[in-house]
C-alpha positions as CSV (number, residue, x, y, z in Angstrom):
1,M,-12.1,6.4,20.6
2,N,-10.7,9.0,22.6
3,K,-12.1,12.4,21.5
4,S,-10.8,15.7,22.4
5,I,-12.0,19.1,21.5
6,T,-10.5,22.6,22.5
7,G,-10.6,26.2,21.5
8,R,-8.0,28.6,21.2
9,H,-8.5,32.4,21.5
10,F,-12.2,32.3,21.7
11,D,-14.9,30.7,23.7
12,L,-16.1,27.3,22.3
13,T,-19.7,27.2,22.7
14,D,-21.6,24.1,23.1
15,P,-23.4,23.9,19.7
16,I,-20.1,24.0,18.1
17,K,-18.5,21.4,20.2
18,Q,-21.7,19.3,19.5
19,Y,-21.2,19.8,15.6
20,A,-17.4,19.1,16.0
21,Q,-18.6,16.0,18.1
22,N,-21.1,14.7,15.4
23,A,-18.4,15.1,12.6
24,L,-16.0,12.9,14.7
25,D,-18.7,10.4,15.1
26,G,-19.2,10.0,11.2
27,L,-15.4,8.6,11.0
28,K,-16.6,5.4,12.6
29,K,-18.2,3.9,9.7
30,Y,-14.7,3.4,7.9
31,N,-14.0,0.7,10.2
32,L,-10.2,1.6,10.8
33,D,-9.2,1.6,14.7
34,I,-9.1,5.2,15.4
35,I,-7.5,5.2,18.8
36,S,-8.0,9.3,19.4
37,A,-9.2,12.3,17.8
38,N,-8.0,15.6,18.8
39,T,-9.8,19.0,17.2
40,I,-8.4,22.3,17.8
41,I,-10.5,25.0,16.8
42,S,-8.7,28.4,16.9
43,A,-9.4,32.1,15.9
44,N,-7.4,33.9,13.5
45,E,-7.5,37.9,12.9
46,K,-5.0,38.8,10.4
47,A,-5.1,41.9,8.2
48,G,-8.5,42.8,10.2
49,K,-10.2,39.9,8.6
50,K,-11.6,37.3,11.3
51,G,-11.4,33.7,10.4
52,F,-11.1,30.4,12.0
53,A,-8.8,27.3,11.7
54,V,-9.9,23.9,12.4
55,E,-7.1,21.2,12.9
56,F,-8.2,17.5,13.3
57,I,-5.4,15.0,14.6
58,I,-6.8,11.3,14.0
59,N,-4.2,8.8,15.5
60,L,-4.8,5.4,14.1
61,K,-3.5,1.8,15.0
62,D,-0.3,1.2,13.6
63,K,1.3,4.5,14.2
64,N,-0.7,5.9,11.4
65,T,-1.7,9.8,11.8
66,I,-3.5,11.9,9.8
67,V,-3.7,15.7,10.3
68,V,-5.9,18.2,8.6
69,T,-5.7,21.8,8.9
70,Q,-8.7,23.9,7.3
71,L,-8.7,27.7,7.3
72,D,-12.6,29.4,6.7
73,K,-14.5,32.7,8.0
74,D,-17.3,30.3,9.3
75,V,-16.7,27.7,12.2
76,Y,-19.1,25.4,10.8
77,A,-17.8,25.6,7.2
78,A,-14.0,24.8,8.2
79,I,-15.3,21.9,10.5
80,D,-17.2,20.7,7.2
81,L,-14.2,21.0,4.9
82,A,-11.9,19.2,7.3
83,V,-13.7,16.5,8.0
84,E,-14.3,16.0,4.4
85,R,-10.4,15.8,3.7
86,I,-10.3,13.4,6.7
87,K,-12.9,11.1,5.2
88,K,-11.0,11.1,1.8
89,S,-7.7,10.4,3.4
90,L,-9.5,7.5,5.9
91,R,-11.2,6.1,2.4
92,R,-7.6,6.0,0.9
93,H,-6.1,4.4,3.9
94,A,-8.9,1.9,4.0
95,D,-8.4,0.9,0.3
96,K,-4.7,0.8,0.6
97,I,-5.1,-1.6,3.8
98,K,-7.9,-3.6,1.7
99,D,-5.8,-4.1,-1.6
100,H,-2.4,-5.2,0.6
101,K,-1.0,-8.4,-0.4
102,V,0.1,-10.7,2.5
103,M,3.7,-11.0,1.9
104,S,4.7,-12.9,5.2
105,F,3.8,-15.1,8.3
106,K,3.6,-12.5,10.4
107,D,0.8,-10.7,8.0
108,L,-1.3,-14.1,7.9
109,G,-1.5,-14.3,11.8
110,E,-0.9,-17.0,14.5
111,G,-2.6,-19.8,12.3
112,A,-0.6,-19.7,9.5
113,E,1.8,-22.9,8.9
114,A,4.7,-23.5,6.9
115,V,4.6,-26.4,4.1
116,G,5.6,-29.4,5.5
117,E,8.4,-31.5,4.0
118,L,7.2,-33.4,0.7
119,T,7.3,-37.2,0.7
120,A,8.6,-39.0,-2.2
121,E,5.2,-39.9,-3.4
122,E,4.0,-36.6,-3.5
123,V,6.7,-35.0,-5.7
124,E,5.7,-35.5,-9.6
125,I,8.7,-34.8,-12.2
126,V,7.1,-33.4,-15.5
127,P,9.8,-34.0,-18.2
128,M,10.5,-31.1,-20.6
129,D,11.1,-31.2,-24.2
130,L,14.3,-29.4,-25.1
131,E,14.1,-30.0,-29.0
132,L,17.6,-30.7,-29.4
133,H,17.8,-33.1,-32.2
134,K,20.9,-31.8,-33.0
135,P,23.4,-29.8,-30.7
136,L,23.1,-25.8,-31.2
137,E,26.0,-23.5,-31.5
138,F,26.2,-20.5,-29.8
139,D,25.1,-18.3,-32.5
140,E,22.1,-20.6,-33.3
141,A,21.1,-20.5,-29.4
142,I,21.2,-16.4,-29.7
143,D,19.3,-16.6,-32.6
144,A,16.8,-18.9,-31.3
145,L,16.1,-16.9,-28.3
146,R,15.8,-13.6,-30.1
147,T,13.1,-15.0,-32.2
148,E,10.9,-16.8,-30.0
149,K,8.7,-15.0,-27.3
150,K,7.8,-17.9,-25.2
151,R,11.0,-19.8,-24.4
152,Q,13.1,-18.0,-21.8
153,F,15.9,-20.4,-22.0
154,I,17.8,-22.7,-24.4
155,V,20.0,-25.6,-23.6
156,F,23.2,-25.8,-26.0
157,N,26.3,-27.4,-26.4
158,D,29.5,-25.1,-26.3
159,L,33.0,-25.4,-28.0
160,E,34.2,-27.7,-25.5
161,G,31.3,-30.0,-25.7
162,N,29.8,-28.9,-22.2
163,M,26.1,-28.5,-22.0
164,R,25.3,-24.9,-21.3
165,V,22.2,-22.8,-20.6
166,M,21.4,-19.5,-22.2
167,Y,18.6,-17.2,-20.9
168,K,16.7,-14.1,-21.4
169,R,17.4,-11.5,-18.5
170,A,14.6,-8.9,-17.6
171,D,17.0,-6.1,-18.8
172,G,16.8,-7.7,-22.3
173,R,20.4,-9.3,-22.3
174,F,21.3,-12.8,-22.4
175,G,23.0,-14.6,-19.3
176,L,24.8,-18.1,-19.6
177,Y,25.4,-20.9,-17.2
């Protein structure tokens, strides 16, 4: 990890520099690939009040950047508050990465292989009981789909004698094949 600590508008002393350095070293425990960490400590004087602004810019791999700016009267307090905010952001980022579901071969890595073609011996066809003792009418098929919670589709004969499939859609309406 590349570290850069700079001071603006005031002399950056060795104890302050060492304190910021130790704060950045504590970020390694999240096991995120931190490419660089830039720290800018600046003195602010507004309306006669002295204060300090601490800005941390953390660059992670995969083009993720975390920027935290903290204002306080004391330099050490500003560094502590900013580091706590960075730790919270890194924790959230680490949890997001850990909970990420793999969706493509690219995410699986180079060792991933597609499923090869199935041979006729591996294919198993399971017959489905359609419970068609008598042909259903259109209205009966709708009533059957409305009353049953488990069944998602039903096969019936239309007025011309053709087999049709009616199914429940996600929006609550019915579709027809």
